[in-house]
C-alpha positions in Angstrom: -50.2 -7.9 39.2 -53.8 -8.8 39.9 -54.9 -12.3 40.5 -56.9 -12.4 37.2 -53.9 -11.2 35.2 -51.7 -13.8 36.9 -54.1 -16.6 36.0 -54.4 -15.3 32.4 -50.6 -15.1 32.1 -50.2 -18.6 33.5 -52.9 -19.9 31.0 -51.1 -18.2 28.1 -47.8 -19.8 29.1 -49.3 -23.2 29.4 -51.0 -22.8 26.0 -47.7 -21.8 24.3 -45.9 -24.7 25.9 -48.6 -27.1 24.8 -48.4 -25.9 21.2 -44.6 -26.1 21.2 -44.7 -29.7 22.5 -47.4 -30.7 20.0 -45.3 -29.6 17.0 -43.0 -32.4 15.8 -39.3 -31.7 16.0 -37.3 -31.4 12.7 -33.7 -32.7 12.6 -31.0 -32.9 10.0 -28.9 -35.9 9.0 -25.3 -35.1 10.0 -23.6 -38.1 8.5 -22.6 -38.7 4.8 -24.9 -41.7 4.5 -27.6 -42.7 7.0 -30.0 -45.6 6.9 -33.6 -45.8 8.1 -34.3 -49.2 9.6 -37.5 -51.1 10.2 -36.6 -51.5 13.9 -34.4 -49.6 16.4 -31.4 -51.9 15.9 -28.3 -51.8 13.7 -29.4 -55.1 12.1 -32.9 -53.9 11.4 -34.0 -54.1 7.7 -33.0 -51.0 5.8 -36.1 -49.1 4.7 -34.5 -46.1 3.1 -31.2 -44.3 2.7 -30.6 -40.7 3.8 -27.9 -38.2 2.8 -26.1 -35.4 4.6 -28.4 -32.5 5.2 -31.7 -34.4 4.7 -34.4 -33.2 7.0 -36.6 -35.6 9.0 -39.5 -35.2 11.3 -39.2 -36.9 14.7 -42.1 -39.2 15.6 -40.7 -40.8 18.8 -37.4 -41.8 20.5 -36.4 -45.1 22.1 -33.1 -45.9 23.8 -30.8 -43.9 21.5 -32.9 -44.5 18.4 -35.2 -41.9 16.7 -38.3 -42.9 14.7 -38.5 -40.4 11.9 -40.4 -39.6 8.7 -38.8 -38.0 5.6 -40.3 -35.3 3.4 -41.0 -38.1 0.9 -43.0 -40.1 3.5 -40.5 -42.8 4.3 -40.5 -43.9 7.9 -38.0 -45.7 9.9 -35.5 -45.7 12.8 -32.1 -44.0 12.8 -29.5 -43.8 15.5 -29.5 -40.4 17.3 -25.8 -39.9 16.7 -26.6 -39.5 12.9 -28.9 -36.5 13.6 -28.6 -33.0 14.8 -31.2 -30.3 15.7 -29.2 -27.8 13.8 -30.5 -27.1 10.3 -27.9 -28.0 7.7 -28.0 -25.7 4.7 -26.3 -26.8 1.5 -25.6 -23.7 -0.6 -25.2 -23.9 -4.3 -22.2 -22.4 -6.0 -19.7 -23.4 -3.2 -17.0 -26.0 -3.4 -17.8 -29.4 -2.1 -19.7 -29.2 1.2 -17.6 -30.5 4.0 -19.4 -33.4 5.7 -18.7 -34.4 9.3 -18.4 -38.2 9.4 -20.0 -41.3 8.1 -22.2 -43.4 10.3 -19.5 -46.0 10.5 -17.0 -43.4 11.7 -19.5 -42.2 14.4 -20.0 -45.8 15.6 -16.2 -46.3 15.9 -15.8 -42.9 17.6 -18.5 -43.9 20.1 -16.3 -46.8 21.0 -13.3 -44.5 21.5 -11.6 -45.4 18.2 -10.5 -42.9 15.6 -7.5 -42.4 13.2 -5.4 -40.7 15.9 -6.0 -43.7 18.3 -5.1 -46.1 15.4 -1.9 -44.2 14.6 -0.8 -44.1 18.3 -1.5 -47.9 18.6 0.6 -48.6 15.5 3.4 -46.5 16.8 3.4 -48.2 20.2 3.2 -51.7 18.5 5.6 -51.1 15.5 6.6 -54.8 15.5 3.1 -56.0 14.9 1.9 -57.0 11.3 -1.2 -55.1 10.5 -1.7 -56.6 7.0 -4.8 -58.7 7.9 -6.3 -55.9 10.0 -5.9 -53.5 7.0 -7.4 -56.2 4.6 -10.4 -56.6 6.9 -11.4 -53.0 6.0 -12.0 -54.3 2.5 -14.5 -57.0 3.7 -18.2 -56.3 3.3 -20.9 -58.3 4.9 -24.6 -57.5 4.2 -27.2 -57.3 7.0 -28.8 -60.5 5.6 -25.4 -62.3 5.8 -25.0 -61.1 9.4 -28.5 -62.3 10.4 -27.8 -65.7 8.8 -24.5 -66.1 10.7 -26.2 -65.2 14.0 -29.0 -67.7 13.4 -26.5 -70.4 12.4 -24.8 -69.8 15.8 -28.1 -70.0 17.7 -28.4 -66.3 18.3 -31.8 -64.8 17.4 -31.4 -61.2 16.1 -33.8 -58.5 17.1 -37.2 -58.8 15.6 -37.5 -56.9 12.3 -33.9 -57.6 11.3 -33.0 -58.4 7.7 -34.7 -61.5 6.5 
């Protein structure tokens, strides 16, 4: 290959790579319910709710969080574990589409906890009373209540948290 052809080919490769990098990535929501937050933190104010299969455009990433924009123009941060690069296609006429996991289940799985681990723990600790642990699953605390609790204890939540 001649020197001029080599330079032309290298220029073409660089141009294609630049165009590829300039185009924003599109990702799909892979959890049943996802939340766009004002800041990259689980206590950030909720800006919008997303559903399984929703497409988002990636604007930037930061320490496990992805700043995205929806097709409707909503912008916010969502944890990377709630997204996939695979395009999720919901097809009409089929039975209920099987969803992978909720964002809560992903958070627990990230800590090594799932239904199998729970069942094994209960088997190994059959003499323990799990009544209150099971009742805790029914408790619900809003982001606002969590922030108030933290502030009361002298802990300042991340900036942009629920007010």
